[in-house]
Structure formats: C-alpha cells, structure tokens
C-alpha positions as CSV (number, residue, x, y, z in Angstrom):
1,X,0.0,0.0,0.0
2,X,1.3,3.4,-0.9
3,X,2.1,5.7,2.1
4,X,0.7,9.0,0.8
5,X,1.6,10.7,4.1
6,X,5.3,9.9,3.6
7,X,5.2,11.3,0.1
8,X,3.6,14.5,1.3
9,X,0.0,15.5,1.2
10,X,-1.9,18.3,-0.5
11,X,-3.7,18.8,2.8
12,X,-0.4,20.1,4.2
13,X,0.4,23.8,3.6
14,X,3.1,24.6,1.1
15,X,5.7,25.4,3.7
16,X,5.4,22.1,5.5
17,X,7.8,19.6,4.0
18,X,8.0,16.0,5.0
19,X,11.0,15.8,7.4
20,X,13.9,13.5,6.7
21,X,14.2,12.7,10.4
22,X,11.2,13.1,12.8
23,X,13.5,12.7,15.8
24,X,15.7,15.7,14.8
25,X,15.1,19.1,16.5
26,X,15.1,22.3,14.5
27,X,17.4,24.2,16.7
28,X,16.0,27.8,16.3
29,X,12.7,26.7,17.8
30,X,14.2,25.3,21.0
31,X,16.2,26.4,24.0
32,X,19.9,25.7,23.7
33,X,19.9,23.0,26.4
34,X,17.0,20.9,24.9
35,X,18.2,17.7,23.2
36,X,17.4,14.0,22.9
37,X,19.2,11.7,25.3
38,X,20.8,8.4,24.5
39,X,17.4,6.7,24.8
40,X,15.8,9.1,22.3
41,X,13.8,10.9,24.9
42,X,13.6,14.7,24.9
43,X,15.5,16.2,27.8
44,X,16.2,19.7,29.0
45,X,19.6,20.3,30.7
46,X,19.8,16.5,31.2
47,X,16.3,16.1,32.8
48,X,14.1,13.7,30.7
49,X,10.5,14.9,30.0
50,X,9.1,11.7,31.6
51,X,10.7,12.8,34.9
52,X,9.1,16.2,34.6
53,X,5.7,14.7,33.9
54,X,6.1,12.4,36.9
55,X,6.9,15.3,39.2
56,X,4.6,18.0,37.9
57,X,2.1,16.4,35.6
58,X,0.9,17.6,32.2
59,X,0.2,20.0,30.5
60,X,3.3,21.7,31.7
61,X,5.3,24.8,30.6
62,X,9.0,23.9,30.7
63,X,11.4,26.8,30.6
64,X,15.2,27.0,30.4
65,X,16.4,29.7,32.8
66,X,19.9,29.6,31.3
67,X,18.5,30.2,27.8
68,X,16.3,33.0,29.0
69,X,19.3,34.7,30.7
70,X,21.5,34.1,27.6
71,X,18.9,35.7,25.2
72,X,18.5,38.7,27.6
73,X,22.2,39.2,27.6
74,X,22.4,38.8,23.9
75,X,20.0,41.7,23.3
76,X,21.6,43.9,25.9
77,X,25.2,43.3,24.7
78,X,24.3,43.6,21.0
79,X,22.4,46.8,21.3
80,X,24.9,48.4,23.7
81,X,27.7,47.6,21.3
82,X,25.9,48.8,18.2
83,X,24.7,52.1,19.8
84,X,27.9,52.8,21.9
85,X,29.0,55.6,19.5
86,X,25.5,56.8,18.8
87,X,24.1,57.5,22.3
88,X,26.3,55.6,24.7
89,X,24.2,52.4,24.7
90,X,20.6,51.3,24.9
91,X,18.1,50.6,27.7
92,X,16.5,47.2,27.1
93,X,13.1,46.8,28.7
94,X,11.8,43.2,28.8
95,X,8.2,43.3,27.7
96,X,6.5,41.6,30.7
97,X,3.2,41.0,28.9
98,X,4.8,38.1,27.0
99,X,5.4,36.2,30.3
100,X,5.8,37.5,33.8
101,X,6.3,36.1,37.2
102,X,8.5,37.2,40.1
103,X,11.4,34.8,39.2
104,X,11.5,36.3,35.6
105,X,11.6,39.9,37.0
106,X,14.6,38.9,39.1
107,X,16.3,37.3,36.1
108,X,15.7,40.5,34.1
109,X,17.1,42.7,36.8
110,X,20.1,40.4,37.4
111,X,21.0,40.5,33.7
112,X,20.9,44.3,33.6
113,X,17.6,44.8,31.8
114,X,14.6,46.9,32.8
115,X,11.0,45.9,32.8
116,X,8.0,47.0,30.7
117,X,4.5,46.4,32.3
118,X,1.0,47.0,30.9
119,X,-1.3,46.9,33.9
120,X,-1.6,47.3,37.7
121,X,-1.3,43.5,38.1
122,X,2.0,43.4,36.2
123,X,3.1,46.4,38.4
124,X,2.2,44.3,41.5
125,X,4.4,41.4,40.2
126,X,7.3,43.9,39.7
127,X,6.8,45.3,43.2
128,X,6.8,41.9,44.8
129,X,9.9,40.9,42.9
130,X,11.7,44.0,44.3
131,X,12.9,45.6,41.1
132,X,13.5,49.4,41.5
133,X,10.6,51.5,40.2
134,X,13.1,53.6,38.3
135,X,13.7,50.6,36.1
136,X,10.0,50.0,35.3
137,X,7.7,51.4,32.6
138,X,3.9,51.3,32.5
139,X,2.0,51.0,29.2
140,X,-1.7,50.8,28.5
141,X,-4.3,52.6,26.4
142,X,-6.8,52.9,29.3
143,X,-4.9,53.2,32.6
144,X,-7.1,53.5,35.6
145,X,-6.5,56.2,38.2
146,X,-5.4,53.5,40.6
147,X,-2.8,52.3,38.2
148,X,-1.5,55.8,37.7
149,X,-1.3,56.3,41.5
150,X,0.5,53.0,41.8
151,X,3.0,54.0,39.1
152,X,3.7,57.2,41.0
153,X,3.9,55.4,44.4
154,X,6.5,53.1,42.9
155,X,8.5,56.0,41.4
156,X,8.3,54.5,37.9
157,X,10.9,55.6,35.4
158,X,8.4,56.2,32.7
159,X,4.6,56.2,32.1
160,X,3.9,55.7,28.4
161,X,0.9,57.9,27.6
162,X,-1.4,56.8,24.8
163,X,-3.8,59.8,24.3
164,X,-4.4,63.5,25.0
165,X,-7.1,62.7,27.5
166,X,-4.8,60.3,29.4
167,X,-2.0,62.9,29.3
168,X,-4.2,65.4,31.1
169,X,-5.3,62.8,33.6
170,X,-1.7,61.7,34.4
171,X,-0.6,65.3,34.7
172,X,-3.6,66.2,37.0
173,X,-3.0,63.2,39.3
174,X,0.7,63.9,39.6
175,X,0.2,67.6,40.1
176,X,-2.4,67.0,42.9
177,X,0.3,64.9,44.6
178,X,2.9,67.7,44.2
179,X,4.9,65.5,41.8
180,X,5.9,65.3,38.2
181,X,5.1,62.1,36.2
182,X,7.9,60.9,33.9
183,X,6.1,60.5,30.6
184,X,6.8,59.2,27.1
185,X,4.3,59.8,24.3
186,X,3.3,56.8,22.3
187,X,3.0,57.8,18.6
188,X,1.5,55.9,15.6
189,X,4.0,56.5,12.8
190,X,1.7,55.0,10.1
191,X,4.2,52.2,9.3
192,X,2.7,48.9,8.0
193,X,4.2,45.9,9.8
194,X,4.2,42.6,7.9
195,X,2.4,40.6,10.5
196,X,-1.1,39.5,11.6
197,X,-3.7,42.4,11.6
198,X,-4.3,41.9,15.4
199,X,-0.7,42.4,16.3
200,X,0.2,45.2,14.0
201,X,0.1,48.4,16.1
202,X,1.5,51.3,14.2
203,X,-1.1,52.0,11.6
204,X,-3.8,54.6,12.1
205,X,-6.9,52.5,12.4
206,X,-6.3,50.9,15.9
207,X,-6.6,51.8,19.5
208,X,-3.0,52.6,20.4
209,X,-1.1,55.9,20.3
210,X,-1.2,59.5,19.1
211,X,-1.5,60.0,15.4
212,X,1.4,61.8,13.6
213,X,-0.9,62.7,10.7
214,X,-1.9,66.3,10.5
215,X,-5.6,66.9,11.5
216,X,-7.1,68.5,8.4
217,X,-10.4,69.2,10.3
218,X,-8.6,71.4,12.9
219,X,-7.9,75.1,12.1
220,X,-4.3,74.7,13.3
221,X,-3.8,71.6,11.2
222,X,-1.4,70.0,13.7
223,X,-1.4,66.3,14.6
224,X,-2.5,64.8,17.8
225,X,1.1,63.9,18.4
226,X,2.3,67.5,18.2
227,X,-0.6,68.7,20.3
228,X,0.5,66.2,23.0
229,X,4.1,67.4,22.8
230,X,3.0,71.0,23.3
231,X,0.6,70.1,26.2
232,X,3.1,67.8,27.9
233,X,6.0,70.3,27.7
234,X,3.9,73.0,29.3
235,X,2.2,70.9,32.0
236,X,3.6,71.4,35.6
237,X,2.7,67.8,36.5
238,X,4.6,66.2,33.5
239,X,8.3,65.7,32.9
240,X,8.3,64.8,29.2
241,X,11.1,62.4,28.5
242,X,10.5,61.7,24.9
243,X,8.7,59.6,22.3
244,X,7.7,56.0,21.9
245,X,6.5,53.7,19.1
246,X,5.8,50.1,18.6
247,X,4.9,48.9,15.1
248,X,3.7,45.3,15.9
249,X,4.8,41.8,16.8
250,X,6.4,38.8,15.2
251,X,8.2,40.8,12.6
252,X,11.1,39.4,10.6
253,X,11.9,42.2,8.1
254,X,13.9,45.2,9.3
255,X,12.4,47.8,6.9
256,X,9.5,48.7,9.2
257,X,11.7,49.3,12.2
258,X,14.1,51.5,10.2
259,X,11.3,53.5,8.7
260,X,9.6,54.0,12.1
261,X,12.9,55.1,13.6
262,X,13.5,57.7,10.9
263,X,10.0,59.1,11.1
264,X,10.2,59.4,14.9
265,X,13.6,61.1,14.8
266,X,12.4,63.7,12.2
267,X,9.4,64.4,14.3
268,X,11.5,64.7,17.5
269,X,13.9,67.1,15.8
270,X,10.9,69.3,14.5
271,X,9.4,69.4,18.0
272,X,12.6,70.3,19.7
273,X,13.1,73.2,17.3
274,X,9.5,74.4,17.3
275,X,9.0,74.3,21.1
276,X,12.5,75.0,22.2
277,X,12.6,71.8,24.2
278,X,14.9,68.8,24.6
279,X,13.4,65.3,24.2
280,X,16.2,63.1,25.5
281,X,14.8,59.6,25.0
282,X,13.3,57.6,22.1
283,X,11.8,54.1,22.5
284,X,11.6,52.1,19.3
285,X,9.5,49.3,20.8
286,X,10.0,45.6,20.2
287,X,8.2,43.0,18.0
288,X,11.2,40.9,16.8
289,X,10.1,37.6,15.4
290,X,11.1,34.1,16.6
291,X,10.9,30.6,15.0
292,X,7.7,28.8,15.6
293,X,8.1,26.5,12.5
294,X,11.1,25.3,10.5
295,X,10.6,27.9,7.8
296,X,10.7,30.9,10.2
297,X,14.0,32.8,10.0
298,X,14.5,35.1,13.0
299,X,17.4,37.6,12.8
300,X,20.1,37.5,15.5
301,X,20.0,40.4,18.0
302,X,23.3,41.7,16.7
303,X,22.0,42.0,13.2
304,X,18.8,43.9,14.3
305,X,20.9,46.2,16.5
306,X,23.4,47.0,13.8
307,X,20.7,47.8,11.2
308,X,18.8,50.1,13.7
309,X,21.9,51.8,14.9
310,X,22.9,52.7,11.3
311,X,19.5,54.4,10.7
312,X,19.6,56.4,13.9
313,X,23.2,57.4,13.3
314,X,22.7,58.6,9.8
315,X,19.3,60.3,10.4
316,X,20.6,62.2,13.4
317,X,23.7,63.3,11.4
318,X,21.4,64.5,8.6
319,X,19.2,66.4,11.0
320,X,22.1,67.9,12.9
321,X,20.8,66.7,16.3
322,X,22.3,64.8,19.2
323,X,21.0,61.3,19.2
324,X,18.4,60.7,22.0
325,X,19.0,57.8,24.4
326,X,17.5,54.8,22.6
327,X,15.4,52.1,24.3
328,X,13.8,48.9,23.0
329,X,11.2,46.4,24.4
330,X,11.9,42.8,23.3
331,X,9.7,40.2,25.0
332,X,8.9,37.3,22.7
333,X,12.4,37.4,21.3
334,X,13.8,36.7,24.8
335,X,11.3,34.3,26.3
336,X,9.5,32.7,23.3
337,X,12.0,29.9,22.4
338,X,13.1,29.3,26.0
339,X,10.0,27.3,26.7
340,X,8.1,24.2,25.4
341,X,4.7,22.8,26.4
342,X,4.6,19.2,27.4
343,X,1.4,17.3,26.7
344,X,0.2,13.7,27.1
345,X,-1.5,12.1,24.1
346,X,-5.0,10.8,24.5
347,X,-7.5,10.0,21.8
348,X,-6.4,9.6,18.2
349,X,-8.6,9.3,15.1
350,X,-8.0,9.5,11.4
351,X,-10.4,11.1,9.0
352,X,-10.5,10.9,5.2
353,X,-10.4,14.2,3.4
354,X,-10.8,14.8,-0.4
355,X,-8.2,16.9,-2.0
356,X,-6.7,17.4,-5.5
357,X,-4.5,14.5,-6.4
358,X,-0.8,15.0,-5.8
359,X,1.7,14.3,-8.5
360,X,2.1,10.6,-9.0
361,X,-1.2,9.8,-7.4
362,X,-3.2,9.3,-10.5
363,X,-5.2,11.8,-12.5
364,X,-4.3,15.2,-11.2
365,X,-7.6,16.6,-12.4
366,X,-9.5,14.3,-9.9
367,X,-9.7,14.4,-6.2
368,X,-8.1,11.7,-4.1
369,X,-9.0,10.8,-0.5
370,X,-6.1,11.5,1.9
371,X,-5.8,10.7,5.6
372,X,-5.6,13.4,8.3
373,X,-4.9,12.2,11.8
374,X,-6.2,14.0,14.8
375,X,-4.0,13.7,17.9
376,X,-5.8,14.9,21.1
377,X,-3.7,16.1,24.0
378,X,-4.6,17.0,27.6
379,X,-4.5,20.7,27.2
380,X,-5.4,23.0,24.3
381,X,-6.7,26.5,23.8
382,X,-6.8,27.2,27.5
383,X,-3.0,27.0,27.6
384,X,-2.3,28.3,24.1
385,X,-4.9,30.6,22.6
386,X,-2.7,32.0,19.9
387,X,-3.8,29.6,17.1
388,X,-7.4,30.4,17.6
389,X,-6.7,34.2,18.0
390,X,-4.1,34.8,15.3
391,X,-4.1,31.6,13.2
392,X,-0.6,31.1,14.7
393,X,1.4,28.1,13.5
394,X,3.3,25.9,15.8
395,X,5.2,22.6,15.5
396,X,5.4,19.5,17.7
397,X,7.6,16.5,18.3
398,X,7.2,13.1,19.9
399,X,9.0,13.7,23.1
400,X,8.8,10.5,25.2
401,X,10.8,8.4,22.8
402,X,12.4,8.3,19.4
403,X,10.6,6.6,16.5
404,X,11.5,5.2,13.1
405,X,7.9,5.0,12.0
406,X,6.8,6.7,8.8
407,X,5.6,10.3,9.0
408,X,1.9,10.9,9.2
409,X,0.3,14.3,8.6
410,X,-1.3,15.1,11.9
411,X,-3.3,17.8,13.6
412,X,-2.7,18.3,17.3
413,X,-5.9,19.3,19.1
414,X,-7.0,20.0,22.6
415,X,-9.7,18.6,24.8
416,X,-12.0,21.6,24.9
417,X,-15.6,21.6,23.7
418,X,-14.7,23.8,20.7
419,X,-13.9,22.7,17.1
420,X,-11.4,25.5,16.8
421,X,-9.4,24.1,19.7
422,X,-6.3,23.4,17.6
423,X,-2.8,23.4,19.1
424,X,-0.8,22.6,15.9
425,X,-2.8,22.8,12.7
426,X,-0.4,20.7,10.5
427,X,2.6,18.7,11.5
428,X,4.2,15.4,10.6
429,X,4.4,13.0,13.5
430,X,5.3,9.3,13.5
431,X,2.6,6.9,12.5
432,X,3.0,5.0,15.8
433,X,2.2,7.8,18.1
434,X,-0.2,6.4,20.7
435,X,-2.2,7.2,23.8
436,X,0.2,7.9,26.7
437,X,3.0,9.2,24.6
438,X,4.3,12.7,25.3
439,X,4.4,15.5,22.8
440,X,6.4,18.7,23.1
441,X,5.4,22.0,21.4
442,X,8.3,24.5,21.2
443,X,8.2,28.3,21.2
444,X,5.5,28.6,23.9
445,X,7.2,31.0,26.2
446,X,5.5,34.1,25.0
447,X,1.8,34.8,25.2
448,X,0.7,31.2,26.0
449,X,0.7,31.2,29.8
450,X,0.0,34.9,29.7
451,X,-3.2,34.3,27.7
452,X,-4.2,31.1,29.4
453,X,-7.8,30.6,30.7
454,X,-10.0,28.3,32.6
455,X,-12.3,27.5,29.7
456,X,-14.3,24.3,30.4
457,X,-12.9,24.8,34.0
458,X,-9.5,23.4,33.1
459,X,-6.9,24.3,35.6
460,X,-4.1,26.4,34.1
461,X,-0.7,24.6,33.9
462,X,2.3,25.3,36.0
463,X,5.6,26.6,34.8
464,X,8.8,24.8,35.6
465,X,12.2,26.4,35.3
466,X,15.2,24.2,34.7
467,X,18.8,25.4,35.4
468,X,22.0,23.4,35.9
469,X,20.2,20.0,35.9
470,X,17.6,21.0,38.5
471,X,13.9,21.8,38.0
472,X,11.7,23.9,40.2
473,X,8.2,25.4,39.9
474,X,8.2,29.1,39.4
475,X,4.4,29.2,38.8
476,X,2.3,26.6,40.5
477,X,-0.3,24.9,38.4
478,X,-3.9,25.4,39.5
479,X,-6.0,22.8,41.3
480,X,-9.8,22.2,41.2
481,X,-9.8,23.8,44.7
482,X,-8.3,27.0,43.2
483,X,-11.1,27.0,40.6
484,X,-13.8,26.6,43.2
485,X,-12.5,29.1,45.7
486,X,-14.0,32.1,43.9
487,X,-17.4,30.5,43.5
488,X,-19.4,32.2,46.2
489,X,-22.7,30.3,45.6
490,X,-22.1,27.6,48.3
C-alpha cells in the first residue's frame, strides 16, 4: 500500500515539507539545552521529560532559565555595542506582557535589563519581585486612576501615555500629589508591519497611540502627536522624557523598524526646534520575530541592532541633532524559544479528506482521498490561545521516545468543547504515536501562559524552570480547589 503521508499530502500547507528525520530538533525553535538523550527521549539540561511529567504532571510549561538569561544578555550586549558611538548604549526593557512572574523579573534585573509592564497587576508582580521602580515602565491605552497612582507610588521611570485625555489625567493626578510624572508619548507613525492584523500596532486605524498625521479638520492643522508634545511640555505635572512607538509583533523584516525610527527622529527634531525643548529619549519598541516552525528565519539580535543603529546614526547626522537615548522592548524574542509545552496524548482518530491529487497519485484533475490524523492532548486553547486568536502556526515532536515509523500528517488538538481548539494545525508525527506518549510543542514561552484561561474549567498549567540540571516550579499549576475558591454560591 502506498504511504501517501510519507510522500507529502496536498492537505499540508506549502511550507510544510515531510521531514527527513522526525527525531531531529530544528534548533532555532528550541532552548539551547534541549536535546534528545541516549534513549531518544527529549530532555532539558539533562532532565528527561518523563521525569518532569512524573513530578509535575501535564500539561506543563517547561522553561530553560539559562537560555532566558542568555537571550536577555544577547539583546543587551548587541544593542549596547551597536549604539555605543550613537548614544552611549541602549536601555533594554523586557516586555513583561509576554510572560511575567517574580522569578522572571529577578532574572531580568540580574541580567541588567529593565521591565515593561502593561497593567496594575503586572506592576504588582514587579513590586513583589523588588525591582527598583526607576527601572520599570507602564504601558496601556486605558490606565485607571489606581494604576497611575501605583506608578507614582513606585517611582516609575516612565509612564507611556497613549492619548491626549490620558496625558491630562496623568498630569492632573501627579500635580495634585505635588509630583511630576515621567512621561513618554506613544505615537503611531503609520508604518505597516508585515504581521497579523491583530498584532500590527503602528497603523492609524487601531486603539494605540497618538497620530502623527496632520488633523485637516482642525484650524491649526497640527497632529494629535504634536498637540500632545505641546501640552506635555507645558504641564507642571509632567516631565516629558521623549517619544515611543511600537509597530507590531512577530516581525522578521527590518524595513519597518528602520522607517519608524527615521519618522520618529524627524518628528523629534521638529518638535525640539518648534517648542525649544529637549526630548532626551526615544523608545523604538519591540516585536522581533522568533521561529515557531522550521521555515521561520528570525534575525540575530546583533543583526537587528546594527541595522537600527545605522539608521539612527545617519538620520541624526542628517538632521544635525544629538541622538536621543534609545530604548527597546523585546519580549517574545527573549522568552519565546526558552519554553516548550509538554502534553500527554489521549484520543487519536483518522479522517479521510478529499483533495486534489498530488503528482504521481493518478489523474491530477481528480480528487483523491487522503488521511488526516487528529491527535488529542490533555491541554489546548486554555494554555495556548494563539492559534485560535491569530491563526498562529506551531510545530510538535514526539518527546517521550524516538521513533523510526513513517511520518503521518497530523493535527494536534486540545480537549475543549470547541472545534477551533487546535494546538498545531499541521505537523508530521510518527505513525506509531499512541495514547500515553508525550508531545512537546516548542516556542510557547510568549503569550501562552499569559493568555491562558479556565475554559471548560480546566486548571491552568504550572511553569517549571530548569537550570543546571535542576527543575523547580516558578508558577504553581492550578488545582480544582483553586477554581472553586472564587465560586461564592455555596
């Protein structure tokens, strides 16, 4: 019988090639200390995944602390080296929204980075971890008065303001306290980022930021961004540090970052001249892509830094201005590949799907029935919402053992009462995957635990950090008792 799966299936997307070796790990998708041991089992820093399952259960987020620290240092070192002659170095803010807990905050501080937060809850984590407020930023398009007060109580190094109304509110609250709030203005430079619509954040038609486009309906004809600069520089409750932008997430091409930097610098120079002020800082955001599948080609931190420094250097020279202090906000690019999710396989089923005949499978003008196998695991959209939110692609490997079985086109799905509960839409797994096997999905460090939910009353998984051959919980997995404790009906 012909194995159509091994030859490739038209059901698979064009980028998904049949792998030569299903046991091989595509290195850019994994932490540096993840490998297969002599028995063929996936291990992290020498600890086999079966031991992690025995101790902590599944689903489970498994993170390499050493890899996190190495990636954080790589960004800090690369950007400081590239910008040394431009502005004396760069302030690297880890974007906590990607994944945050007190242990991660401490790692960030110990590696010389700062912390970017986006809510009062994230500020609470930062406070508990003990990072100095001066090294923390607060984002958000709709900050509450309580969040603004907390930011001022903690002595935050910057509050990134998103609108004219918020600017006035921050200034009023700070002024009433007899203080000045340190403020950056988030602008929308109108740069189109080549990413999913929901994670592109620098175009005009979205909720974030102050528009740099001139307001043709206003008699003065100035932009909201300029109006904010004028208002902030004159407000007694505001210390205007500078400008901020963020063009989106999971971006591989450097063009958008370069264009945004140039537009912000030209605007900064114009504002300094027009209002006789100095804007000493410019934050160019984050959004650097990582490898979720074998075809993703993330750029090394040093390559990104060199390209951005060249643009800032040349633009400032052209404008005849001193370069502002640059800051960036990587999150996914630091934490994403440090972590994989470990699942146990449950139900399997194979369906037959009609598709155009592949070459060599008969008459190409006729449809042929191909198999698609569904592999159900003990988690799903409650621990990884990104596929259903963004059509995000992931990959998976058989983790509990090696296999020489033929590749079978598979779809890894969760256990939720939802047909869209897909963990990995298309992946080749060995034909002999069976109930009780362990699967590992790489690249789940960013926006998986952070977006997790209790849909169908599933408890959210724990997070285990591995370092130097030792594993420990840094976020405890929930129990049914945790789920019931907030139910006040009995």
